[in-house]
C-alpha positions in Angstrom: 0.1 -0.2 -0.1 1.1 3.4 -0.7 0.9 6.5 1.4 1.6 9.7 0.2 4.4 11.8 2.4 3.4 15.5 1.4 6.0 16.8 3.9 8.4 18.2 1.5 6.2 18.7 -1.5 5.7 22.3 -2.8 3.3 23.7 -5.3 4.5 26.9 -7.0 7.4 27.1 -3.9 4.5 26.8 -1.3 4.0 23.7 0.9 1.1 21.5 -0.7 -0.7 22.2 2.9 -0.8 25.6 2.3 -1.2 25.8 -1.4 -3.8 23.1 -1.3 -5.7 24.7 2.3 -7.7 21.6 2.8 -6.8 19.4 5.1 -9.7 17.3 5.3 -8.9 16.7 1.5 -5.6 15.9 1.9 -6.0 13.7 5.0 -9.2 11.9 3.4 -9.6 11.5 -0.6 -6.2 12.3 -1.7 -4.4 9.7 0.6 -7.6 7.2 -0.6 -7.1 8.1 -4.3 -3.0 7.5 -3.9 -3.5 3.9 -2.0 -6.4 2.5 -4.8 -3.8 3.9 -7.3 -2.9 0.5 -8.8 -6.8 -0.9 -8.7 -8.1 2.3 -10.9 -4.9 1.2 -13.5 -6.1 -2.5 -13.9 -9.7 -0.6 -14.4 -9.1 2.1 -16.8 -6.6 -0.1 -18.6 -8.0 -3.4 -18.5 -4.5 -4.8 -18.1 -1.9 -5.2 -15.1 -0.2 -2.1 -13.1 3.2 -4.3 -13.6 4.5 -1.3 -16.3 3.8 1.3 -13.9 5.6 -0.6 -10.9 8.8 -1.2 -13.1 8.8 2.5 -14.1 8.6 3.3 -10.1 11.2 0.9 -9.8 13.7 1.8 -12.7 13.2 5.7 -11.4 13.7 4.2 -7.7 17.1 2.7 -8.6 18.1 5.7 -10.8 17.7 8.0 -7.8 19.5 5.3 -5.4 22.4 4.8 -7.8 23.1 8.2 -9.5 21.1 10.7 -6.8 18.5 13.3 -7.4 18.6 16.9 -8.7 20.0 19.7 -6.1 16.5 20.6 -4.2 14.6 17.5 -4.9 13.6 14.5 -2.6 12.9 10.5 -2.5 11.5 8.5 -0.3 13.0 5.1 0.7 12.4 2.1 2.9 14.9 -0.8 4.2 13.1 -3.8 5.7 14.9 -4.6 8.9 14.4 -7.0 11.6 16.2 -4.6 13.8 
């Protein structure tokens, strides 16, 4: 399940929360939309979201290996038993 982290996101230089000015939507419908994105892709395209996942993996590995442009952010996680 994906969870959007908007803590570093900006819109025209303003933090997303200030730009959108609707915490109810950001904390509700927006999160639900992000979390159900895969199912929406399958429904719209009539095939798996595997290509979308593959592109995301490619982009993720690129950012990990090469880095990101100055001022940009990427979130990553490492599974661990402790």
